C-alpha positions, 0 to 999 in steps of 0.5 A: 428856435432855429432847430424847430424852424429848420424841422418844421421847414423840412416837414413841409416837403413831406406834407406836400407829398401827403397832400398830393397823395391823399388830398389833391383834387378832393372833389373828384376823389369824392365823386369817384368813391361815390361811383365805386360805392354805388357799383359795389352795392349793385353787386351787393344786392345780388349776393346779400349773403356774401361776407366779402361784399359786405366788409368791402362795402363797410371799407367803401363807406368809410373811405367815402365818410373820410373823404367828404369830411376833408372835402368839407374842411377844404371848402370851409376854409376857403369860404371862411364860413363855420356855418358851411354845410355839406348840402351847400357845396354845389348849390348857386349860394356856394358859388356865390359865396366863393365868388364874393371871397375871391372879389374881396380878395383881389384889388383890381382898381384903386384911385391914385393921388391925382384922382385917376383910377388905375388897374395896373397891378404895379401902380396898385401896390405903389399906391399902397406903399405911398399911402402907408408911408406918408401914414407912418411919416418921416423921422424927426429929432425928438427930445429924449425921455425924462425918466423923472417924469415917468416915474412920477406917474403910476408905477408897478410896485417892487413886488410885482416884478417877480411875477412879470419876470418869473420863468415861463413854464410849459403848462403856460405856454400850452395854455396860450396856444390852446386859447388860439382859434383853430380857424385863424389864418396861419403865418408866413410859415404856413403852420396854424395852431390846430397843427400844434395842438393836433401834434402836441405829443410830438412838437410840444417840446420842441415848441416850448423850448423855443419860446422858453429860449426867446424869455431867456435870450430876448432874441426872436428869430427873424423867421419867426418874426416875419409876418404877412400883410393882409389887406381887409376891406372895410366896406363893399365899396372901396376906392382909396388905399384908406378904404383898407385895413392892414392886418397881420398874419403872424407865426404861431410861435409869435402868437403864443409869446404875445399871449403870454406877455399880454396876460401877465401884463394885463393883470396889472393894466386892469387894475 
């Protein structure tokens, strides 16, 4: 698990360089590619039998198609809309969606416990921390669990233990990974499920080894266990900290482990 984490961390540097080299300022690149194709087609109209111009025309068209596809994916991810169309990119409708998304993701005002509204970034953060601390409550002394009472209820029979404790295969890991949606938000490491699916031939063995390591040792690497808490508004009009729903953005390795565990236990809990 540590080896996989270190390799993914080292890979980030090369991915940043790749993004900067080929995909930075994607809209400007599309505009330049369109202008280059227009100028080239003007030359081609004057000499249609020129094989060199025809070959270059195909290359310019292919470049423009790839850049437009990348641009479409970029704006689709920014808007989190699966129905996004290329023709919507420069319209008033597109910019309205983008502004709406930015407003929903930014918490500018919150009402404090004393009833006063605050726009201070630090006070907004402190109000959320106070709310969730009170929601979780304080530690109290409790009686220990009575094992006899727990065993008197429905229990899984001994014959099912072998299924629950069976070793995890590479096929079950791959099945759990490919069941995660491609557009799901990535965790703190920045890698989405689509990355592992696309690069499965290269990272599949490392991913399977890391996940099997957890089921053998029962230990989870701290960096893998990290998650990002995102606050999603429950409605369009939010005033209090209670009007937001916390959602955890976990790393893909954590999601795959959870899916395998949930899939095994679901067969008994659904009975």
